[in-house]
C-alpha positions in Angstrom: -5.1 7.2 -50.1 -4.7 9.0 -46.8 -1.4 10.5 -47.9 -3.0 11.9 -51.1 -5.8 13.5 -49.1 -3.3 14.9 -46.6 -1.2 16.4 -49.4 -4.3 18.0 -51.1 -5.5 19.3 -47.8 -2.0 20.9 -47.0 -1.9 22.5 -50.5 -5.3 24.0 -50.1 -4.5 25.2 -46.6 -1.3 26.9 -47.6 -2.9 28.4 -50.7 -5.8 29.7 -48.6 -3.6 31.2 -46.0 -1.4 33.1 -48.6 -4.4 34.6 -50.5 -5.5 37.1 -47.8 -1.9 38.3 -47.3 -1.7 39.3 -51.0 -4.9 41.4 -50.8 -3.7 43.5 -47.8 -1.9 46.7 -48.1 1.8 46.3 -48.7 4.3 47.8 -46.2 6.0 50.9 -47.3 9.7 50.4 -48.2 12.2 51.8 -45.7 14.5 54.2 -47.5 16.6 55.1 -44.5 17.2 51.8 -42.9 20.1 51.2 -40.5 22.0 49.4 -43.2 21.8 52.3 -45.7 23.6 55.6 -45.7 21.6 58.7 -44.9 21.0 61.2 -47.6 23.3 64.2 -47.1 23.2 67.6 -48.9 26.7 67.6 -50.2 26.5 71.3 -51.0 26.6 71.9 -47.2 29.7 69.6 -46.7 33.1 71.1 -47.2 36.4 69.3 -48.0 37.7 69.5 -44.4 34.5 67.7 -43.2 35.1 64.9 -45.8 38.7 64.6 -44.7 37.7 64.3 -41.1 35.2 61.7 -41.9 37.7 59.6 -43.9 40.3 59.9 -41.1 37.7 58.8 -38.6 36.8 55.7 -40.7 40.5 54.8 -41.1 41.1 55.2 -37.3 38.2 52.8 -36.6 39.6 50.2 -38.9 41.8 47.8 -36.9 43.8 46.9 -40.0 44.5 50.6 -41.0 44.6 52.6 -37.8 48.4 52.3 -37.4 49.3 52.7 -41.0 49.7 56.5 -40.9 47.6 57.2 -44.0 47.5 60.8 -45.2 44.2 62.2 -46.4 43.7 65.3 -48.5 40.4 66.4 -50.1 40.0 68.9 -53.0 36.4 69.4 -54.3 35.3 66.1 -53.1 38.2 64.2 -54.5 40.1 62.4 -51.7 43.8 61.6 -52.1 45.2 58.9 -49.9 49.0 58.8 -49.3 51.4 56.8 -47.2 52.4 53.1 -46.9 50.4 50.0 -46.1 51.6 46.5 -45.5 49.7 44.7 -48.2 47.9 45.4 -51.5 44.7 44.2 -49.8 44.9 47.0 -47.3 45.3 49.5 -50.1 41.9 48.2 -51.4 40.4 48.4 -48.0 41.4 52.0 -47.6 39.8 52.8 -51.0 36.5 51.1 -50.1 36.3 52.8 -46.7 36.9 56.2 -48.3 34.3 55.6 -51.0 31.7 54.9 -48.3 32.1 58.4 -46.8 29.2 60.8 -47.8 30.0 63.3 -50.6 33.3 61.6 -51.7 33.2 62.0 -55.5 36.4 60.2 -56.3 39.3 58.4 -54.5 42.9 58.9 -55.7 44.7 56.1 -54.0 48.4 56.9 -54.0 49.2 54.4 -51.2 52.3 52.3 -51.7 52.8 48.8 -50.5 55.7 48.2 -48.1 58.4 46.0 -49.5 58.9 42.8 -47.5 62.4 41.9 -46.4 64.2 39.4 -48.5 64.1 38.8 -52.2 60.4 38.1 -52.5 61.0 34.4 -53.5 60.3 32.9 -50.2 62.3 32.4 -47.0 64.5 29.5 -48.2 68.2 30.1 -48.5 70.4 28.6 -51.2 73.1 26.9 -49.0 
């Protein structure tokens, strides 16, 4: 019996404490939080600015900074050229580039370096 009364009391207490919170004014949503990109007027951004931003992002990426990736931008379309070690790094380069403000499209022309050997593993047939 005591357990039932305790459970009812807890339910009533929790319900009563939530009701005033619903009646109060809601907080305005944050449009420009630290996790979201700022709104940029792309008409004021030129291709060289986009290229610089992409190169900066690539230089900050530990996996890509030494890859020697070429970046060219024409009308907001970024073309990536060069070689990367793995296909995964090719995808990383594309994602980093897409996150740059005012990039309209990414043309990823990166090639994946061929590994030494026949690609069937490191075992020899002796």
